[in-house]
C-alpha positions in Angstrom: 0.0 0.0 0.0 1.3 3.4 -0.8 1.1 6.4 1.5 -1.3 8.2 -0.9 -4.0 5.6 -0.4 -4.0 6.1 3.3 -3.4 9.9 3.3 -6.3 11.9 4.7 -6.6 15.5 3.6 -7.0 18.0 6.4 -8.9 21.2 5.9 -6.4 24.0 5.7 -6.4 26.5 8.5 -7.8 29.9 7.6 -5.7 32.7 9.0 -7.3 35.9 10.1 -6.9 38.7 7.5 -3.7 40.6 7.7 -3.9 44.3 8.5 -1.3 46.4 6.8 -0.6 49.6 8.7 0.9 52.4 6.7 2.5 55.1 8.7 3.5 58.5 7.5 7.1 59.3 8.4 7.0 63.0 7.6 4.8 65.9 8.3 5.5 68.3 5.5 9.3 68.1 5.4 9.8 67.2 9.0 10.2 63.7 10.4 7.4 62.4 12.5 9.8 61.6 15.3 10.9 65.3 15.5 7.3 66.4 15.6 6.4 63.9 18.3 9.4 65.0 20.4 8.5 68.6 20.1 4.9 67.9 21.1 6.0 65.8 24.1 8.5 68.5 25.2 5.7 71.2 25.0 3.3 69.1 27.0 5.9 68.3 29.7 7.0 71.9 29.9 3.3 72.9 30.3 2.7 70.3 33.0 5.8 71.3 34.9 4.7 75.0 34.8 1.2 74.0 36.1 2.7 72.0 39.0 5.1 74.8 39.8 2.3 77.4 39.9 0.1 75.1 42.1 3.0 74.6 44.5 3.7 78.4 44.6 0.1 79.1 45.7 
């Protein structure tokens, strides 16, 4: 007997659809990383000022 006669075919697994995420690397001519750093710095500076003002009162 050959292997083919005994072989059972299994149903192939269906994988969930793959999501492709496309990210922009530039905003205008500036790198996103630079923009994010600037935004983070601004938010941190703002928060530090708020805390300093609250502690001064």
